[in-house]
TIVO-2410 file (N, C-alpha, C; in nm, 3 decimals):
# residues 102
REC num residu      c1      c2      c3 atome chaine
REC   1      M   7.408   7.494  10.207     N      A
REC   1      M   7.523   7.506  10.295    CA      A
REC   1      M   7.536   7.642  10.353     C      A
REC   2      A   7.537   7.665  10.479     N      A
REC   2      A   7.540   7.757  10.567    CA      A
REC   2      A   7.636   7.855  10.520     C      A
REC   3      K   7.598   7.975  10.548     N      A
REC   3      K   7.710   8.089  10.529    CA      A
REC   3      K   7.812   8.094  10.663     C      A
REC   4      K   7.922   8.117  10.673     N      A
REC   4      K   7.995   8.146  10.788    CA      A
REC   4      K   7.995   8.283  10.812     C      A
REC   5      R   7.949   8.328  10.968     N      A
REC   5      R   7.922   8.413  11.003    CA      A
REC   5      R   8.061   8.490  11.054     C      A
REC   6      L   8.109   8.621  10.995     N      A
REC   6      L   8.217   8.663  11.046    CA      A
REC   6      L   8.186   8.745  11.186     C      A
REC   7      P   8.291   8.743  11.283     N      A
REC   7      P   8.272   8.821  11.381    CA      A
REC   7      P   8.257   8.969  11.373     C      A
REC   8      K   8.167   9.028  11.475     N      A
REC   8      K   8.118   9.143  11.456    CA      A
REC   8      K   8.198   9.263  11.540     C      A
REC   9      C   8.180   9.380  11.499     N      A
REC   9      C   8.235   9.503  11.590    CA      A
REC   9      C   8.170   9.497  11.725     C      A
REC  10      L   8.259   9.501  11.834     N      A
REC  10      L   8.221   9.527  11.967    CA      A
REC  10      L   8.136   9.657  11.984     C      A
REC  11      R   8.133   9.751  11.903     N      A
REC  11      R   8.064   9.903  11.903    CA      A
REC  11      R   7.944   9.919  11.817     C      A
REC  12      C   8.002   9.892  11.672     N      A
REC  12      C   7.877   9.905  11.599    CA      A
REC  12      C   7.842   9.792  11.510     C      A
REC  13      K   7.889   9.705  11.521     N      A
REC  13      K   7.838   9.566  11.444    CA      A
REC  13      K   7.875   9.535  11.316     C      A
REC  14      R   7.972   9.595  11.253     N      A
REC  14      R   8.032   9.582  11.121    CA      A
REC  14      R   8.132   9.452  11.161     C      A
REC  15      V   8.203   9.442  11.046     N      A
REC  15      V   8.306   9.334  11.045    CA      A
REC  15      V   8.393   9.348  11.111     C      A
REC  16      Q   8.433   9.257  11.222     N      A
REC  16      Q   8.592   9.315  11.299    CA      A
REC  16      Q   8.689   9.333  11.210     C      A
REC  17      F   8.768   9.402  11.249     N      A
REC  17      F   8.903   9.404  11.152    CA      A
REC  17      F   9.047   9.401  11.266     C      A
REC  18      A   9.033   9.431  11.389     N      A
REC  18      A   9.132   9.397  11.486    CA      A
REC  18      A   9.089   9.418  11.632     C      A
REC  19      R   9.154   9.328  11.734     N      A
REC  19      R   9.088   9.381  11.883    CA      A
REC  19      R   8.965   9.407  11.885     C      A
REC  20      G   8.853   9.308  11.789     N      A
REC  20      G   8.737   9.323  11.850    CA      A
REC  20      G   8.660   9.423  11.784     C      A
REC  21      L   8.707   9.509  11.691     N      A
REC  21      L   8.690   9.658  11.648    CA      A
REC  21      L   8.663   9.623  11.499     C      A
REC  22      C   8.589   9.713  11.432     N      A
REC  22      C   8.579   9.752  11.283    CA      A
REC  22      C   8.700   9.831  11.242     C      A
REC  23      R   8.727   9.814  11.150     N      A
REC  23      R   8.837   9.947  11.113    CA      A
REC  23      R   8.837  10.069  11.173     C      A
REC  24      S   8.688  10.153  11.147     N      A
REC  24      S   8.711  10.280  11.160    CA      A
REC  24      S   8.692  10.306  11.353     C      A
REC  25      C   8.641  10.177  11.429     N      A
REC  25      C   8.641  10.207  11.570    CA      A
REC  25      C   8.786  10.181  11.603     C      A
REC  26      Y   8.849  10.092  11.528     N      A
REC  26      Y   8.966  10.069  11.584    CA      A
REC  26      Y   9.078  10.198  11.584     C      A
REC  27      E   9.048  10.237  11.463     N      A
REC  27      E   9.122  10.359  11.440    CA      A
REC  27      E   9.106  10.486  11.515     C      A
REC  28      A   8.972  10.480  11.571     N      A
REC  28      A   8.919  10.585  11.673    CA      A
REC  28      A   8.990  10.577  11.800     C      A
REC  29      A   8.989  10.429  11.865     N      A
REC  29      A   9.052  10.376  11.978    CA      A
REC  29      A   9.198  10.421  11.954     C      A
REC  30      R   9.259  10.398  11.854     N      A
REC  30      R   9.404  10.413  11.845    CA      A
REC  30      R   9.421  10.555  11.847     C      A
REC  31      H   9.343  10.638  11.779     N      A
REC  31      H   9.350  10.787  11.819    CA      A
REC  31      H   9.330  10.828  11.959     C      A
REC  32      L   9.237  10.787  12.039     N      A
REC  32      L   9.223  10.809  12.169    CA      A
REC  32      L   9.366  10.784  12.264     C      A
REC  33      M   9.421  10.683  12.225     N      A
REC  33      M   9.533  10.628  12.286    CA      A
REC  33      M   9.669  10.727  12.258     C      A
REC  34      R   9.678  10.735  12.130     N      A
REC  34      R   9.784  10.821  12.086    CA      A
REC  34      R   9.773  10.976  12.143     C      A
REC  35      S   9.637  11.001  12.115     N      A
REC  35      S   9.642  11.164  12.215    CA      A
REC  35      S   9.653  11.161  12.343     C      A
REC  36      G   9.646  11.062  12.428     N      A
REC  36      G   9.665  11.071  12.570    CA      A
REC  36      G   9.559  11.074  12.645     C      A
REC  37      Q   9.433  11.071  12.578     N      A
REC  37      Q   9.288  11.090  12.628    CA      A
REC  37      Q   9.264  10.979  12.705     C      A
REC  38      K   9.296  10.827  12.657     N      A
REC  38      K   9.260  10.700  12.728    CA      A
REC  38      K   9.406  10.625  12.730     C      A
REC  39      T   9.417  10.537  12.806     N      A
REC  39      T   9.529  10.410  12.774    CA      A
REC  39      T   9.467  10.299  12.753     C      A
REC  40      E   9.534  10.217  12.719     N      A
REC  40      E   9.502  10.089  12.626    CA      A
REC  40      E   9.436  10.003  12.755     C      A
REC  41      A   9.483  10.022  12.871     N      A
REC  41      A   9.440   9.940  13.009    CA      A
REC  41      A   9.332  10.009  13.025     C      A
REC  42      Q   9.244  10.148  13.008     N      A
REC  42      Q   9.145  10.178  13.047    CA      A
REC  42      Q   9.034  10.146  12.970     C      A
REC  43      L   9.063  10.119  12.838     N      A
REC  43      L   9.001  10.085  12.716    CA      A
REC  43      L   8.948   9.914  12.712     C      A
REC  44      L   9.049   9.846  12.759     N      A
REC  44      L   9.072   9.692  12.818    CA      A
REC  44      L   8.957   9.690  12.909     C      A
REC  45      E   8.976   9.776  13.018     N      A
REC  45      E   8.895   9.748  13.132    CA      A
REC  45      E   8.762   9.775  13.106     C      A
REC  46      K   8.698   9.873  13.047     N      A
REC  46      K   8.571   9.907  13.004    CA      A
REC  46      K   8.529   9.797  12.894     C      A
REC  47      G   8.630   9.727  12.827     N      A
REC  47      G   8.543   9.621  12.732    CA      A
REC  47      G   8.535   9.695  12.597     C      A
REC  48      L   8.587   9.797  12.576     N      A
REC  48      L   8.597   9.864  12.446    CA      A
REC  48      L   8.689   9.817  12.312     C      A
REC  49      I   8.781   9.751  12.398     N      A
REC  49      I   8.874   9.651  12.290    CA      A
REC  49      I   8.931   9.534  12.349     C      A
REC  50      L   8.980   9.442  12.287     N      A
REC  50      L   8.994   9.298  12.326    CA      A
REC  50      L   9.163   9.302  12.341     C      A
REC  51      P   9.219   9.211  12.418     N      A
REC  51      P   9.339   9.193  12.417    CA      A
REC  51      P   9.436   9.197  12.295     C      A
REC  52      A   9.534   9.243  12.263     N      A
REC  52      A   9.628   9.231  12.166    CA      A
REC  52      A   9.675   9.072  12.148     C      A
REC  53      K   9.649   9.005  12.044     N      A
REC  53      K   9.714   8.874  11.987    CA      A
REC  53      K   9.841   8.868  11.957     C      A
REC  54      R   9.929   8.788  11.973     N      A
REC  54      R  10.059   8.776  11.908    CA      A
REC  54      R  10.035   8.703  11.735     C      A
REC  55      M  10.100   8.787  11.675     N      A
REC  55      M  10.101   8.741  11.528    CA      A
REC  55      M  10.198   8.667  11.507     C      A
REC  56      G  10.211   8.573  11.402     N      A
REC  56      G  10.336   8.517  11.369    CA      A
REC  56      G  10.364   8.381  11.420     C      A
REC  57      R  10.484   8.341  11.390     N      A
REC  57      R  10.525   8.225  11.459    CA      A
REC  57      R  10.536   8.200  11.612     C      A
REC  58      P  10.496   8.105  11.659     N      A
REC  58      P  10.521   8.092  11.832    CA      A
REC  58      P  10.678   8.104  11.869     C      A
REC  59      K  10.715   8.127  11.947     N      A
REC  59      K  10.849   8.124  11.991    CA      A
REC  59      K  10.876   7.989  12.051     C      A
REC  60      S  10.996   7.934  12.008     N      A
REC  60      S  11.038   7.806  12.084    CA      A
REC  60      S  11.080   7.819  12.191     C      A
REC  61      T  11.077   7.704  12.281     N      A
REC  61      T  11.138   7.670  12.393    CA      A
REC  61      T  11.269   7.671  12.405     C      A
REC  62      T  11.322   7.675  12.536     N      A
REC  62      T  11.479   7.707  12.556    CA      A
REC  62      T  11.514   7.544  12.516     C      A
REC  63      G  11.418   7.437  12.576     N      A
REC  63      G  11.450   7.300  12.539    CA      A
REC  63      G  11.471   7.267  12.414     C      A
REC  64      E  11.396   7.330  12.337     N      A
REC  64      E  11.389   7.282  12.163    CA      A
REC  64      E  11.500   7.345  12.089     C      A
REC  65      N  11.557   7.473  12.156     N      A
REC  65      N  11.678   7.525  12.120    CA      A
REC  65      N  11.788   7.452  12.131     C      A
REC  66      E  11.812   7.385  12.269     N      A
REC  66      E  11.911   7.324  12.313    CA      A
REC  66      E  11.924   7.203  12.222     C      A
REC  67      E  11.813   7.127  12.190     N      A
REC  67      E  11.814   6.993  12.128    CA      A
REC  67      E  11.844   7.015  11.950     C      A
REC  68      R  11.805   7.136  11.912     N      A
REC  68      R  11.859   7.170  11.785    CA      A
REC  68      R  11.984   7.183  11.779     C      A
REC  69      L  12.051   7.275  11.868     N      A
REC  69      L  12.182   7.310  11.876    CA      A
REC  69      L  12.246   7.179  11.885     C      A
REC  70      A  12.245   7.095  11.952     N      A
REC  70      A  12.282   6.954  11.985    CA      A
REC  70      A  12.293   6.882  11.843     C      A
REC  71      Q  12.189   6.866  11.775     N      A
REC  71      Q  12.181   6.804  11.635    CA      A
REC  71      Q  12.263   6.877  11.539     C      A
REC  72      L  12.265   7.006  11.522     N      A
REC  72      L  12.349   7.072  11.427    CA      A
REC  72      L  12.489   7.069  11.478     C      A
REC  73      E  12.522   7.053  11.586     N      A
REC  73      E  12.689   7.018  11.625    CA      A
REC  73      E  12.719   6.898  11.587     C      A
REC  74      K  12.633   6.802  11.596     N      A
REC  74      K  12.657   6.636  11.572    CA      A
REC  74      K  12.651   6.655  11.402     C      A
REC  75      E  12.597   6.724  11.345     N      A
REC  75      E  12.600   6.738  11.165    CA      A
REC  75      E  12.720   6.778  11.145     C      A
REC  76      V  12.753   6.897  11.204     N      A
REC  76      V  12.923   6.955  11.170    CA      A
REC  76      V  13.029   6.848  11.203     C      A
REC  77      E  13.025   6.785  11.325     N      A
REC  77      E  13.108   6.679  11.330    CA      A
REC  77      E  13.127   6.573  11.252     C      A
REC  78      T  13.020   6.548  11.191     N      A
REC  78      T  12.996   6.444  11.094    CA      A
REC  78      T  13.065   6.482  10.963     C      A
REC  79      L  13.023   6.591  10.916     N      A
REC  79      L  13.062   6.639  10.777    CA      A
REC  79      L  13.213   6.671  10.816     C      A
REC  80      K  13.270   6.726  10.939     N      A
REC  80      K  13.425   6.726  10.949    CA      A
REC  80      K  13.498   6.609  10.970     C      A
REC  81      A  13.445   6.496  10.994     N      A
REC  81      A  13.501   6.381  11.003    CA      A
REC  81      A  13.518   6.329  10.842     C      A
REC  82      G  13.437   6.363  10.748     N      A
REC  82      G  13.462   6.315  10.594    CA      A
REC  82      G  13.368   6.205  10.585     C      A
REC  83      R  13.260   6.212  10.682     N      A
REC  83      R  13.159   6.092  10.633    CA      A
REC  83      R  13.060   6.180  10.552     C      A
REC  84      N  13.071   6.271  10.504     N      A
REC  84      N  12.967   6.348  10.441    CA      A
REC  84      N  12.910   6.289  10.322     C      A
REC  85      V  12.813   6.340  10.221     N      A
REC  85      V  12.799   6.323  10.086    CA      A
REC  85      V  12.878   6.408   9.979     C      A
REC  86      L  12.874   6.545  10.067     N      A
REC  86      L  12.949   6.630   9.965    CA      A
REC  86      L  13.106   6.611   9.985     C      A
REC  87      H  13.179   6.594   9.892     N      A
REC  87      H  13.323   6.583   9.882    CA      A
REC  87      H  13.393   6.675   9.892     C      A
REC  88      T  13.524   6.692   9.959     N      A
REC  88      T  13.577   6.813   9.959    CA      A
REC  88      T  13.681   6.867   9.828     C      A
REC  89      D  13.681   6.769   9.702     N      A
REC  89      D  13.738   6.779   9.589    CA      A
REC  89      D  13.642   6.874   9.517     C      A
REC  90      G  13.502   6.903   9.570     N      A
REC  90      G  13.407   6.961   9.486    CA      A
REC  90      G  13.320   6.882   9.391     C      A
REC  91      Y  13.364   6.739   9.405     N      A
REC  91      Y  13.267   6.661   9.337    CA      A
REC  91      Y  13.146   6.637   9.438     C      A
REC  92      H  13.003   6.638   9.372     N      A
REC  92      H  12.907   6.618   9.469    CA      A
REC  92      H  12.799   6.526   9.419     C      A
REC  93      G  12.884   6.406   9.354     N      A
REC  93      G  12.783   6.293   9.311    CA      A
REC  93      G  12.715   6.327   9.187     C      A
REC  94      C  12.746   6.430   9.111     N      A
REC  94      C  12.664   6.447   8.989    CA      A
REC  94      C  12.771   6.395   8.867     C      A
REC  95      Q  12.716   6.326   8.776     N      A
REC  95      Q  12.777   6.303   8.642    CA      A
REC  95      Q  12.788   6.428   8.547     C      A
REC  96      P  12.908   6.418   8.466     N      A
REC  96      P  12.901   6.527   8.410    CA      A
REC  96      P  12.805   6.500   8.252     C      A
REC  97      M  12.780   6.589   8.193     N      A
REC  97      M  12.672   6.585   8.075    CA      A
REC  97      M  12.737   6.524   7.951     C      A
REC  98      P  12.677   6.418   7.921     N      A
REC  98      P  12.748   6.352   7.799    CA      A
REC  98      P  12.750   6.496   7.673     C      A
REC  99      E  12.854   6.462   7.591     N      A
REC  99      E  12.883   6.552   7.488    CA      A
REC  99      E  12.792   6.518   7.345     C      A
REC 100      H  12.734   6.596   7.316     N      A
REC 100      H  12.648   6.579   7.217    CA      A
REC 100      H  12.706   6.557   7.086     C      A
REC 101      P  12.644   6.477   6.986     N      A
REC 101      P  12.712   6.469   6.863    CA      A
REC 101      P  12.683   6.574   6.782     C      A
REC 102      A  12.813   6.623   6.694     N      A
REC 102      A  12.748   6.735   6.599    CA      A
REC 102      A  12.735   6.687   6.480     C      A
***
């Protein structure tokens, strides 16, 4: 079975950490940007770092939000009309526990 090769740093060939750089090269690039010696655009232009990737969940589109809102409004109307599974008297369809003989 072949080993999976991890991507290498653009500068020193160690394993990548972020933006195409290993941890120490990434921290050095951040230091250059924080100190004002270089801008992110300059480092990107020279190919010293890769563009940032957005992490986390993708944003939903407006159409998806409108569809979900319409679905939720329909569910609320159904619940208000009394056609729901949860009853207003607090009974949720559960049977009381039987008494244990002493």
